[in-house]
N, CA and C atoms of all chains as a GROMACS GRO file, in nm:
protein
  588
    1MET      N    1   9.887  10.395   8.704
    1MET     CA    2   9.903  10.502   8.772
    1MET      C    3  10.127  10.562   8.749
    2ILE      N    4  10.114  10.669   8.702
    2ILE     CA    5  10.252  10.679   8.641
    2ILE      C    6  10.319  10.816   8.706
    3LEU      N    7  10.449  10.799   8.786
    3LEU     CA    8  10.593  10.876   8.827
    3LEU      C    9  10.660  10.929   8.749
    4GLU      N   10  10.631  11.077   8.754
    4GLU     CA   11  10.738  11.136   8.732
    4GLU      C   12  10.813  11.193   8.794
    5VAL      N   13  10.950  11.194   8.700
    5VAL     CA   14  11.067  11.168   8.885
    5VAL      C   15  11.176  11.304   8.804
    6ALA      N   16  11.151  11.419   8.856
    6ALA     CA   17  11.306  11.514   8.781
    6ALA      C   18  11.394  11.537   8.903
    7ILE      N   19  11.505  11.487   8.848
    7ILE     CA   20  11.617  11.561   8.961
    7ILE      C   21  11.661  11.697   8.939
    8LEU      N   22  11.666  11.820   9.025
    8LEU     CA   23  11.624  11.936   9.016
    8LEU      C   24  11.776  11.971   9.054
    9TYR      N   25  11.848  12.070   8.967
    9TYR     CA   26  11.956  12.154   9.021
    9TYR      C   27  11.919  12.309   8.986
   10ILE      N   28  11.936  12.349   9.124
   10ILE     CA   29  11.934  12.495   9.151
   10ILE      C   30  12.026  12.537   9.152
   11LYS      N   31  12.058  12.709   9.060
   11LYS     CA   32  12.167  12.790   9.090
   11LYS      C   33  12.189  12.824   9.183
   12ASP      N   34  12.329  12.904   9.238
   12ASP     CA   35  12.417  12.931   9.362
   12ASP      C   36  12.253  12.986   9.417
   13ASN      N   37  12.309  12.986   9.520
   13ASN     CA   38  12.200  13.078   9.652
   13ASN      C   39  12.091  13.161   9.572
   14GLN      N   40  12.026  13.063   9.514
   14GLN     CA   41  11.877  13.068   9.468
   14GLN      C   42  11.779  12.998   9.487
   15GLU      N   43  11.842  12.885   9.628
   15GLU     CA   44  11.719  12.768   9.676
   15GLU      C   45  11.611  12.884   9.730
   16LYS      N   46  11.621  12.978   9.807
   16LYS     CA   47  11.521  12.995   9.890
   16LYS      C   48  11.378  13.048   9.760
   17ASP      N   49  11.485  13.110   9.674
   17ASP     CA   50  11.380  13.179   9.580
   17ASP      C   51  11.280  13.061   9.512
   18PHE      N   52  11.354  12.975   9.444
   18PHE     CA   53  11.343  12.850   9.431
   18PHE      C   54  11.196  12.765   9.512
   19GLU      N   55  11.213  12.763   9.627
   19GLU     CA   56  11.120  12.729   9.707
   19GLU      C   57  11.046  12.774   9.753
   20ASN      N   58  11.028  12.916   9.736
   20ASN     CA   59  10.925  12.989   9.719
   20ASN      C   60  10.813  12.973   9.591
   21ASN      N   61  10.862  12.978   9.499
   21ASN     CA   62  10.854  12.986   9.371
   21ASN      C   63  10.786  12.862   9.353
   22MET      N   64  10.802  12.789   9.405
   22MET     CA   65  10.784  12.613   9.416
   22MET      C   66  10.669  12.603   9.438
   23ARG      N   67  10.617  12.688   9.543
   23ARG     CA   68  10.537  12.663   9.636
   23ARG      C   69  10.431  12.681   9.581
   24LYS      N   70  10.397  12.848   9.518
   24LYS     CA   71  10.348  12.852   9.416
   24LYS      C   72  10.316  12.808   9.307
   25ALA      N   73  10.419  12.733   9.251
   25ALA     CA   74  10.325  12.679   9.108
   25ALA      C   75  10.279  12.472   9.189
   26SER      N   76  10.317  12.487   9.321
   26SER     CA   77  10.230  12.350   9.350
   26SER      C   78  10.098  12.349   9.325
   27LYS      N   79  10.028  12.467   9.342
   27LYS     CA   80   9.922  12.518   9.319
   27LYS      C   81   9.860  12.483   9.172
   28ILE      N   82   9.904  12.528   9.110
   28ILE     CA   83   9.868  12.529   8.942
   28ILE      C   84   9.904  12.324   8.919
   29ILE      N   85  10.006  12.257   8.936
   29ILE     CA   86  10.001  12.109   8.941
   29ILE      C   87   9.901  12.043   8.946
   30ALA      N   88   9.859  12.094   9.127
   30ALA     CA   89   9.756  12.019   9.213
   30ALA      C   90   9.655  12.035   9.116
   31ALA      N   91   9.620  12.135   9.055
   31ALA     CA   92   9.456  12.166   8.967
   31ALA      C   93   9.486  12.100   8.865
   32GLN      N   94   9.596  12.033   8.742
   32GLN     CA   95   9.564  11.918   8.650
   32GLN      C   96   9.474  11.829   8.639
   33LYS      N   97   9.441  11.842   8.524
   33LYS     CA   98   9.366  11.684   8.517
   33LYS      C   99   9.507  11.607   8.523
   34GLY      N  100   9.429  11.484   8.567
   34GLY     CA  101   9.467  11.327   8.585
   34GLY      C  102   9.604  11.375   8.726
   35TYR      N  103   9.594  11.454   8.776
   35TYR     CA  104   9.716  11.450   8.866
   35TYR      C  105   9.611  11.411   9.011
   36ILE      N  106   9.743  11.297   9.077
   36ILE     CA  107   9.731  11.228   9.129
   36ILE      C  108   9.733  11.257   9.323
   37SER      N  109   9.887  11.327   9.301
   37SER     CA  110   9.993  11.393   9.445
   37SER      C  111  10.130  11.421   9.348
   38HIS      N  112  10.171  11.521   9.474
   38HIS     CA  113  10.347  11.531   9.428
   38HIS      C  114  10.424  11.556   9.553
   39GLU      N  115  10.531  11.528   9.555
   39GLU     CA  116  10.651  11.584   9.688
   39GLU      C  117  10.719  11.665   9.547
   40VAL      N  118  10.810  11.770   9.696
   40VAL     CA  119  10.969  11.812   9.649
   40VAL      C  120  11.004  11.859   9.729
   41LYS      N  121  11.123  11.768   9.732
   41LYS     CA  122  11.193  11.719   9.828
   41LYS      C  123  11.387  11.794   9.784
   42LYS      N  124  11.453  11.813   9.955
   42LYS     CA  125  11.543  11.858   9.930
   42LYS      C  126  11.683  11.783   9.982
   43CYS      N  127  11.766  11.796   9.858
   43CYS     CA  128  11.911  11.689   9.911
   43CYS      C  129  11.943  11.691  10.095
   44LEU      N  130  11.948  11.547  10.123
   44LEU     CA  131  12.075  11.639  10.221
   44LEU      C  132  12.219  11.662  10.212
   45GLU      N  133  12.226  11.543  10.097
   45GLU     CA  134  12.368  11.570  10.049
   45GLU      C  135  12.456  11.661   9.986
   46LYS      N  136  12.352  11.722   9.844
   46LYS     CA  137  12.393  11.850   9.797
   46LYS      C  138  12.352  11.910   9.860
   47LYS      N  139  12.355  12.058   9.831
   47LYS     CA  140  12.295  12.206   9.914
   47LYS      C  141  12.193  12.256   9.733
   48ASN      N  142  12.247  12.217   9.687
   48ASN     CA  143  12.150  12.271   9.559
   48ASN      C  144  12.042  12.204   9.462
   49LYS      N  145  12.012  12.033   9.551
   49LYS     CA  146  11.948  11.944   9.437
   49LYS      C  147  11.864  11.917   9.507
   50TYR      N  148  11.766  11.892   9.445
   50TYR     CA  149  11.593  11.894   9.487
   50TYR      C  150  11.522  11.718   9.393
   51ILE      N  151  11.440  11.709   9.399
   51ILE     CA  152  11.374  11.609   9.383
   51ILE      C  153  11.202  11.614   9.370
   52LEU      N  154  11.174  11.622   9.209
   52LEU     CA  155  11.018  11.645   9.204
   52LEU      C  156  10.966  11.549   9.194
   53LEU      N  157  10.848  11.456   9.303
   53LEU     CA  158  10.740  11.364   9.234
   53LEU      C  159  10.619  11.354   9.209
   54VAL      N  160  10.618  11.359   9.102
   54VAL     CA  161  10.472  11.348   9.101
   54VAL      C  162  10.385  11.258   9.016
   55ASN      N  163  10.229  11.213   9.102
   55ASN     CA  164  10.237  11.102   9.015
   55ASN      C  165  10.102  11.145   8.985
   56TRP      N  166  10.059  11.067   8.830
   56TRP     CA  167   9.969  11.132   8.716
   56TRP      C  168   9.920  10.977   8.704
   57LYS      N  169   9.771  11.005   8.641
   57LYS     CA  170   9.692  10.874   8.585
   57LYS      C  171   9.760  10.837   8.491
   58THR      N  172   9.808  10.901   8.399
   58THR     CA  173   9.823  10.871   8.271
   58THR      C  174   9.952  10.954   8.243
   59LEU      N  175  10.037  10.906   8.106
   59LEU     CA  176  10.124  10.964   8.069
   59LEU      C  177  10.114  11.075   7.958
   60ILE      N  178  10.008  11.060   7.920
   60ILE     CA  179   9.907  11.182   7.830
   60ILE      C  180   9.889  11.271   7.931
   61ASP      N  181   9.823  11.250   8.040
   61ASP     CA  182   9.826  11.405   8.140
   61ASP      C  183   9.935  11.478   8.173
   62HIS      N  184  10.054  11.405   8.192
   62HIS     CA  185  10.164  11.524   8.231
   62HIS      C  186  10.210  11.558   8.085
   63GLU      N  187  10.251  11.441   7.984
   63GLU     CA  188  10.283  11.438   7.852
   63GLU      C  189  10.168  11.591   7.751
   64HIS      N  190  10.144  11.533   7.746
   64HIS     CA  191  10.027  11.569   7.653
   64HIS      C  192   9.961  11.687   7.679
   65ILE      N  193   9.869  11.718   7.761
   65ILE     CA  194   9.746  11.789   7.864
   65ILE      C  195   9.805  11.879   7.947
   66PHE      N  196   9.901  11.854   8.008
   66PHE     CA  197  10.018  12.000   8.123
   66PHE      C  198  10.102  12.045   8.018
   67ARG      N  199  10.160  11.932   7.960
   67ARG     CA  200  10.248  12.066   7.907
   67ARG      C  201  10.234  12.145   7.781
   68ASN      N  202  10.111  12.117   7.709
   68ASN     CA  203  10.031  12.197   7.611
   68ASN      C  204   9.900  12.259   7.660
   69SER      N  205   9.898  12.310   7.782
   69SER     CA  206   9.822  12.392   7.831
   69SER      C  207   9.907  12.561   7.886
   70LYS      N  208   9.817  12.632   7.916
   70LYS     CA  209   9.852  12.771   7.934
   70LYS      C  210   9.959  12.766   8.119
   71ASP      N  211   9.829  12.646   8.185
   71ASP     CA  212   9.916  12.623   8.313
   71ASP      C  213  10.082  12.587   8.294
   72TYR      N  214  10.118  12.582   8.163
   72TYR     CA  215  10.269  12.502   8.218
   72TYR      C  216  10.287  12.650   8.191
   73GLN      N  217  10.279  12.748   8.093
   73GLN     CA  218  10.328  12.863   8.067
   73GLN      C  219  10.369  12.936   8.171
   74GLU      N  220  10.290  12.915   8.209
   74GLU     CA  221  10.249  12.979   8.395
   74GLU      C  222  10.386  12.885   8.503
   75TRP      N  223  10.366  12.788   8.501
   75TRP     CA  224  10.467  12.674   8.556
   75TRP      C  225  10.605  12.692   8.529
   76LYS      N  226  10.612  12.714   8.429
   76LYS     CA  227  10.766  12.744   8.339
   76LYS      C  228  10.843  12.874   8.415
   77LYS      N  229  10.772  12.954   8.396
   77LYS     CA  230  10.780  13.136   8.397
   77LYS      C  231  10.806  13.117   8.578
   78LEU      N  232  10.767  13.036   8.641
   78LEU     CA  233  10.769  13.102   8.827
   78LEU      C  234  10.930  12.901   8.806
   79LEU      N  235  10.955  12.825   8.749
   79LEU     CA  236  11.070  12.761   8.744
   79LEU      C  237  11.154  12.742   8.688
   80HIS      N  238  11.180  12.752   8.539
   80HIS     CA  239  11.266  12.724   8.483
   80HIS      C  240  11.394  12.841   8.524
   81HIS      N  241  11.355  12.910   8.547
   81HIS     CA  242  11.510  12.988   8.525
   81HIS      C  243  11.596  12.939   8.676
   82PHE      N  244  11.544  12.900   8.700
   82PHE     CA  245  11.613  12.830   8.871
   82PHE      C  246  11.694  12.750   8.779
   83TYR      N  247  11.721  12.628   8.704
   83TYR     CA  248  11.769  12.548   8.685
   83TYR      C  249  11.847  12.552   8.598
   84GLU      N  250  11.994  12.464   8.647
   84GLU     CA  251  12.066  12.461   8.622
   84GLU      C  252  12.159  12.344   8.641
   85PRO      N  253  12.217  12.250   8.512
   85PRO     CA  254  12.186  12.240   8.419
   85PRO      C  255  12.012  12.167   8.427
   86PHE      N  256  11.953  12.224   8.254
   86PHE     CA  257  11.789  12.180   8.222
   86PHE      C  258  11.715  12.019   8.336
   87PRO      N  259  11.670  12.009   8.366
   87PRO     CA  260  11.679  11.882   8.407
   87PRO      C  261  11.602  11.752   8.300
   88ILE      N  262  11.614  11.639   8.302
   88ILE     CA  263  11.635  11.542   8.227
   88ILE      C  264  11.418  11.456   8.293
   89VAL      N  265  11.325  11.480   8.263
   89VAL     CA  266  11.229  11.425   8.336
   89VAL      C  267  11.248  11.255   8.299
   90GLU      N  268  11.170  11.199   8.388
   90GLU     CA  269  11.114  11.056   8.354
   90GLU      C  270  11.005  11.035   8.417
   91HIS      N  271  10.936  10.901   8.359
   91HIS     CA  272  10.870  10.826   8.396
   91HIS      C  273  10.888  10.708   8.514
   92TYR      N  274  10.777  10.667   8.482
   92TYR     CA  275  10.794  10.560   8.593
   92TYR      C  276  10.673  10.488   8.644
   93LYS      N  277  10.650  10.305   8.605
   93LYS     CA  278  10.594  10.239   8.650
   93LYS      C  279  10.614  10.158   8.727
   94SER      N  280  10.489  10.092   8.821
   94SER     CA  281  10.519   9.983   8.887
   94SER      C  282  10.525   9.883   8.773
   95ILE      N  283  10.625   9.748   8.868
   95ILE     CA  284  10.652   9.664   8.838
   95ILE      C  285  10.576   9.586   8.884
   96LYS      N  286  10.500   9.515   8.734
   96LYS     CA  287  10.450   9.432   8.711
   96LYS      C  288  10.461   9.252   8.726
   97TYR      N  289  10.427   9.177   8.916
   97TYR     CA  290  10.497   9.064   8.893
   97TYR      C  291  10.361   8.920   8.792
   98GLU      N  292  10.459   8.850   8.786
   98GLU     CA  293  10.394   8.738   8.699
   98GLU      C  294  10.331   8.663   8.753
   99MET      N  295  11.069  11.236  10.862
   99MET     CA  296  11.102  11.118  10.807
   99MET      C  297  11.181  11.208  10.663
  100ILE      N  298  11.271  11.078  10.610
  100ILE     CA  299  11.408  11.034  10.554
  100ILE      C  300  11.363  10.970  10.383
  101LEU      N  301  11.405  11.117  10.316
  101LEU     CA  302  11.328  10.923  10.177
  101LEU      C  303  11.470  10.941  10.079
  102GLU      N  304  11.468  10.856  10.138
  102GLU     CA  305  11.622  10.749  10.001
  102GLU      C  306  11.596  10.747   9.903
  103VAL      N  307  11.698  10.769   9.793
  103VAL     CA  308  11.677  10.795   9.661
  103VAL      C  309  11.781  10.752   9.600
  104ALA      N  310  11.738  10.625   9.531
  104ALA     CA  311  11.858  10.534   9.434
  104ALA      C  312  11.798  10.521   9.331
  105ILE      N  313  11.927  10.544   9.247
  105ILE     CA  314  11.870  10.546   9.064
  105ILE      C  315  11.912  10.450   9.005
  106LEU      N  316  11.870  10.327   8.992
  106LEU     CA  317  11.917  10.173   8.953
  106LEU      C  318  11.973  10.154   8.828
  107TYR      N  319  12.082  10.133   8.753
  107TYR     CA  320  12.073  10.097   8.625
  107TYR      C  321  12.083   9.952   8.633
  108ILE      N  322  12.044   9.849   8.577
  108ILE     CA  323  12.044   9.712   8.564
  108ILE      C  324  12.088   9.711   8.436
  109LYS      N  325  12.200   9.541   8.470
  109LYS     CA  326  12.266   9.506   8.299
  109LYS      C  327  12.197   9.445   8.255
  110ASP      N  328  12.249   9.429   8.124
  110ASP     CA  329  12.190   9.371   8.069
  110ASP      C  330  12.119   9.241   8.036
  111ASN      N  331  11.953   9.215   8.035
  111ASN     CA  332  11.844   9.125   8.037
  111ASN      C  333  11.854   9.042   8.166
  112GLN      N  334  11.919   9.124   8.277
  112GLN     CA  335  11.883   9.025   8.381
  112GLN      C  336  11.744   9.117   8.450
  113GLU      N  337  11.691   9.209   8.412
  113GLU     CA  338  11.500   9.258   8.454
  113GLU      C  339  11.450   9.232   8.573
  114LYS      N  340  11.431   9.124   8.488
  114LYS     CA  341  11.312   9.036   8.557
  114LYS      C  342  11.382   8.980   8.664
  115ASP      N  343  11.536   8.900   8.662
  115ASP     CA  344  11.526   8.838   8.788
  115ASP      C  345  11.598   8.953   8.863
  116PHE      N  346  11.660   9.034   8.852
  116PHE     CA  347  11.641   9.162   8.916
  116PHE      C  348  11.466   9.228   9.004
  117GLU      N  349  11.414   9.199   8.929
  117GLU     CA  350  11.229   9.246   9.027
  117GLU      C  351  11.231   9.145   9.096
  118ASN      N  352  11.281   8.951   9.050
  118ASN     CA  353  11.209   8.869   9.119
  118ASN      C  354  11.298   8.884   9.273
  119ASN      N  355  11.495   8.909   9.236
  119ASN     CA  356  11.530   8.979   9.386
  119ASN      C  357  11.458   9.057   9.443
  120MET      N  358  11.430   9.155   9.400
  120MET     CA  359  11.399   9.258   9.436
  120MET      C  360  11.253   9.233   9.526
  121ARG      N  361  11.134   9.171   9.500
  121ARG     CA  362  11.068   9.120   9.568
  121ARG      C  363  11.079   9.080   9.677
  122LYS      N  364  11.176   8.961   9.676
  122LYS     CA  365  11.253   8.944   9.738
  122LYS      C  366  11.305   8.981   9.853
  123ALA      N  367  11.370   9.096   9.901
  123ALA     CA  368  11.386   9.176   9.939
  123ALA      C  369  11.369   9.260   9.988
  124SER      N  370  11.257   9.295   9.935
  124SER     CA  371  11.144   9.456   9.942
  124SER      C  372  11.081   9.356  10.138
  125LYS      N  373  11.059   9.257  10.120
  125LYS     CA  374  11.042   9.222  10.285
  125LYS      C  375  11.137   9.236  10.356
  126ILE      N  376  11.279   9.214  10.304
  126ILE     CA  377  11.413   9.228  10.434
  126ILE      C  378  11.376   9.342  10.504
  127ILE      N  379  11.372   9.497  10.394
  127ILE     CA  380  11.347   9.587  10.436
  127ILE      C  381  11.244   9.628  10.465
  128ALA      N  382  11.102   9.607  10.450
  128ALA     CA  383  11.037   9.659  10.495
  128ALA      C  384  11.015   9.567  10.715
  129ALA      N  385  11.146   9.528  10.720
  129ALA     CA  386  11.089   9.470  10.785
  129ALA      C  387  11.243   9.545  10.960
  130GLN      N  388  11.280   9.625  10.864
  130GLN     CA  389  11.370   9.706  10.970
  130GLN      C  390  11.343   9.836  11.044
  131LYS      N  391  11.418   9.897  11.162
  131LYS     CA  392  11.383   9.977  11.210
  131LYS      C  393  11.394  10.074  11.149
  132GLY      N  394  11.317  10.174  11.196
  132GLY     CA  395  11.227  10.298  11.159
  132GLY      C  396  11.206  10.315  10.971
  133TYR      N  397  11.194  10.209  10.913
  133TYR     CA  398  11.107  10.190  10.799
  133TYR      C  399  10.991  10.247  10.790
  134ILE      N  400  10.946  10.257  10.700
  134ILE     CA  401  10.786  10.380  10.675
  134ILE      C  402  10.724  10.302  10.566
  135SER      N  403  10.832  10.306  10.443
  135SER     CA  404  10.761  10.276  10.326
  135SER      C  405  10.848  10.304  10.216
  136HIS      N  406  10.797  10.204  10.096
  136HIS     CA  407  10.884  10.193  10.031
  136HIS      C  408  10.811  10.153   9.894
  137GLU      N  409  10.927  10.222   9.733
  137GLU     CA  410  10.882  10.166   9.621
  137GLU      C  411  10.980  10.112   9.535
  138VAL      N  412  10.926  10.029   9.445
  138VAL     CA  413  11.025  10.057   9.345
  138VAL      C  414  10.986  10.076   9.195
  139LYS      N  415  11.035  10.150   9.075
  139LYS     CA  416  10.994  10.144   9.026
  139LYS      C  417  11.064  10.134   8.888
  140LYS      N  418  10.992  10.108   8.712
  140LYS     CA  419  11.036  10.104   8.655
  140LYS      C  420  11.050  10.208   8.545
  141CYS      N  421  11.110  10.272   8.493
  141CYS     CA  422  11.132  10.330   8.398
  141CYS      C  423  11.104  10.381   8.268
  142LEU      N  424  11.002  10.368   8.196
  142LEU     CA  425  10.906  10.391   8.095
  142LEU      C  426  11.058  10.446   7.980
  143GLU      N  427  11.115  10.532   8.029
  143GLU     CA  428  11.207  10.532   7.870
  143GLU      C  429  11.322  10.490   7.901
  144LYS      N  430  11.381  10.448   7.979
  144LYS     CA  431  11.494  10.339   7.981
  144LYS      C  432  11.510  10.253   8.013
  145LYS      N  433  11.475  10.079   7.976
  145LYS     CA  434  11.440   9.968   7.960
  145LYS      C  435  11.530   9.884   8.092
  146ASN      N  436  11.661   9.955   8.103
  146ASN     CA  437  11.711   9.891   8.248
  146ASN      C  438  11.735   9.968   8.374
  147LYS      N  439  11.622  10.078   8.410
  147LYS     CA  440  11.676  10.205   8.485
  147LYS      C  441  11.550  10.162   8.549
  148TYR      N  442  11.599  10.178   8.720
  148TYR     CA  443  11.489  10.183   8.799
  148TYR      C  444  11.504  10.308   8.874
  149ILE      N  445  11.395  10.330   8.977
  149ILE     CA  446  11.377  10.413   9.080
  149ILE      C  447  11.359  10.310   9.285
  150LEU      N  448  11.433  10.283   9.322
  150LEU     CA  449  11.387  10.282   9.470
  150LEU      C  450  11.383  10.403   9.518
  151LEU      N  451  11.235  10.450   9.665
  151LEU     CA  452  11.202  10.494   9.701
  151LEU      C  453  11.191  10.479   9.793
  152VAL      N  454  11.271  10.494   9.969
  152VAL     CA  455  11.228  10.418  10.092
  152VAL      C  456  11.222  10.526  10.196
  153ASN      N  457  11.086  10.583  10.215
  153ASN     CA  458  11.061  10.614  10.372
  153ASN      C  459  11.143  10.562  10.473
  154TRP      N  460  11.193  10.684  10.580
  154TRP     CA  461  11.282  10.620  10.687
  154TRP      C  462  11.298  10.735  10.808
  155LYS      N  463  11.216  10.717  10.914
  155LYS     CA  464  11.200  10.804  11.033
  155LYS      C  465  11.333  10.829  10.993
  156THR      N  466  11.406  10.804  11.045
  156THR     CA  467  11.560  10.920  11.016
  156THR      C  468  11.696  10.835  10.962
  157LEU      N  469  11.783  10.949  10.901
  157LEU     CA  470  11.852  10.897  10.833
  157LEU      C  471  11.978  10.772  10.898
  158ILE      N  472  12.026  10.805  11.028
  158ILE     CA  473  12.074  10.694  11.133
  158ILE      C  474  12.001  10.569  11.123
  159ASP      N  475  11.861  10.529  11.127
  159ASP     CA  476  11.770  10.396  11.046
  159ASP      C  477  11.812  10.320  10.916
  160HIS      N  478  11.887  10.425  10.893
  160HIS     CA  479  11.891  10.356  10.700
  160HIS      C  480  12.029  10.336  10.715
  161GLU      N  481  12.093  10.502  10.747
  161GLU     CA  482  12.278  10.456  10.679
  161GLU      C  483  12.408  10.406  10.839
  162HIS      N  484  12.324  10.393  10.967
  162HIS     CA  485  12.402  10.317  10.986
  162HIS      C  486  12.343  10.207  11.078
  163ILE      N  487  12.184  10.181  11.114
  163ILE     CA  488  12.082  10.080  11.145
  163ILE      C  489  12.115   9.976  11.087
  164PHE      N  490  12.054  10.047  10.936
  164PHE     CA  491  12.026   9.928  10.840
  164PHE      C  492  12.178   9.879  10.809
  165ARG      N  493  12.226   9.943  10.760
  165ARG     CA  494  12.351   9.924  10.659
  165ARG      C  495  12.474   9.831  10.715
  166ASN      N  496  12.476   9.849  10.876
  166ASN     CA  497  12.513   9.775  10.975
  166ASN      C  498  12.494   9.609  11.016
  167SER      N  499  12.323   9.580  11.010
  167SER     CA  500  12.312   9.477  11.033
  167SER      C  501  12.319   9.366  10.979
  168LYS      N  502  12.314   9.252  10.989
  168LYS     CA  503  12.292   9.096  10.901
  168LYS      C  504  12.211   9.128  10.827
  169ASP      N  505  12.091   9.183  10.815
  169ASP     CA  506  12.015   9.168  10.734
  169ASP      C  507  12.081   9.236  10.596
  170TYR      N  508  12.131   9.370  10.586
  170TYR     CA  509  12.220   9.438  10.490
  170TYR      C  510  12.289   9.283  10.388
  171GLN      N  511  12.337   9.223  10.460
  171GLN     CA  512  12.370   9.141  10.328
  171GLN      C  513  12.365   9.071  10.319
  172GLU      N  514  12.266   9.038  10.375
  172GLU     CA  515  12.123   8.979  10.302
  172GLU      C  516  12.085   9.014  10.128
  173TRP      N  517  12.016   9.113  10.198
  173TRP     CA  518  12.006   9.246  10.037
  173TRP      C  519  12.077   9.259   9.956
  174LYS      N  520  12.188   9.310  10.003
  174LYS     CA  521  12.339   9.284   9.922
  174LYS      C  522  12.379   9.178   9.842
  175LYS      N  523  12.361   9.096   9.885
  175LYS     CA  524  12.322   8.969   9.826
  175LYS      C  525  12.222   8.887   9.736
  176LEU      N  526  12.124   8.956   9.708
  176LEU     CA  527  12.062   8.936   9.678
  176LEU      C  528  12.009   9.060   9.536
  177LEU      N  529  12.104   9.180   9.560
  177LEU     CA  530  12.064   9.281   9.477
  177LEU      C  531  12.165   9.350   9.420
  178HIS      N  532  12.320   9.353   9.491
  178HIS     CA  533  12.398   9.425   9.427
  178HIS      C  534  12.453   9.413   9.301
  179HIS      N  535  12.455   9.266   9.278
  179HIS     CA  536  12.527   9.224   9.187
  179HIS      C  537  12.459   9.187   9.032
  180PHE      N  538  12.347   9.303   9.061
  180PHE     CA  539  12.258   9.351   8.898
  180PHE      C  540  12.310   9.488   8.884
  181TYR      N  541  12.365   9.539   8.941
  181TYR     CA  542  12.369   9.732   8.913
  181TYR      C  543  12.510   9.713   8.902
  182GLU      N  544  12.494   9.822   8.737
  182GLU     CA  545  12.610   9.886   8.708
  182GLU      C  546  12.522   9.979   8.630
  183PRO      N  547  12.628  10.080   8.633
  183PRO     CA  548  12.785  10.174   8.750
  183PRO      C  549  12.644  10.085   8.926
  184PHE      N  550  12.722  10.082   9.020
  184PHE     CA  551  12.702  10.084   9.144
  184PHE      C  552  12.623  10.224   9.202
  185PRO      N  553  12.511  10.189   9.274
  185PRO     CA  554  12.450  10.310   9.192
  185PRO      C  555  12.459  10.457   9.342
  186ILE      N  556  12.456  10.563   9.291
  186ILE     CA  557  12.456  10.640   9.402
  186ILE      C  558  12.279  10.700   9.498
  187VAL      N  559  12.306  10.653   9.630
  187VAL     CA  560  12.225  10.683   9.723
  187VAL      C  561  12.226  10.834   9.762
  188GLU      N  562  12.063  10.918   9.801
  188GLU     CA  563  12.094  10.978   9.848
  188GLU      C  564  11.976  11.028   9.921
  189HIS      N  565  11.993  11.071  10.004
  189HIS     CA  566  11.843  11.131  10.101
  189HIS      C  567  11.838  11.276  10.090
  190TYR      N  568  11.667  11.253  10.083
  190TYR     CA  569  11.580  11.376  10.081
  190TYR      C  570  11.509  11.467  10.224
  191LYS      N  571  11.459  11.520  10.215
  191LYS     CA  572  11.369  11.589  10.308
  191LYS      C  573  11.256  11.729  10.254
  192SER      N  574  11.198  11.724  10.348
  192SER     CA  575  11.076  11.771  10.317
  192SER      C  576  11.117  11.925  10.336
  193ILE      N  577  11.076  12.032  10.254
  193ILE     CA  578  11.066  12.179  10.247
  193ILE      C  579  10.992  12.221  10.395
  194LYS      N  580  11.092  12.323  10.417
  194LYS     CA  581  11.074  12.374  10.599
  194LYS      C  582  11.012  12.568  10.514
  195TYR      N  583  10.922  12.566  10.530
  195TYR     CA  584  10.886  12.723  10.488
  195TYR      C  585  10.887  12.796  10.620
  196GLU      N  586  10.935  12.931  10.595
  196GLU     CA  587  10.949  13.015  10.710
  196GLU      C  588  10.776  13.065  10.736
   0.00000   0.00000   0.00000
């Protein structure tokens, strides 16, 4: 399992519109191959900051299959215009203890 | 419920020692008032980067009760010397839809 992490900064005064579009976009991501679960949360300390956390079965499910899909075009259309700067997305895995 | 998020950068070549100490420290955090769950994960893209996610019942449980406790001194002793730079910790809450 891979955790996708994106810290999102939303353009001033667009937080409510972003939240509404993210609610629509949640249905898109939840329907993808390899999707396990996701959360979108709002920062308490900075009003235009959010975090997106998505659990995927594999990195390929996110980076290759989802990002090359038609659904991703829909996701982009709903969300990408809210971001400034454009987010860096990273992936995390559980620590393996020997 | 409040999600604590800390992005952690570990000093070069200290990743294994950090992981071992974090395993010990996990028992400390799991015993705190208001603790719900936590995860520590390793970044795939940057070798010395980790994320700590902790779910707390309230912000006070984390910021006041835990940080002013004796256990926090133990937590610090186990972990803080690995960080460079010292992490910014932020808190996130669920989005409320009207």
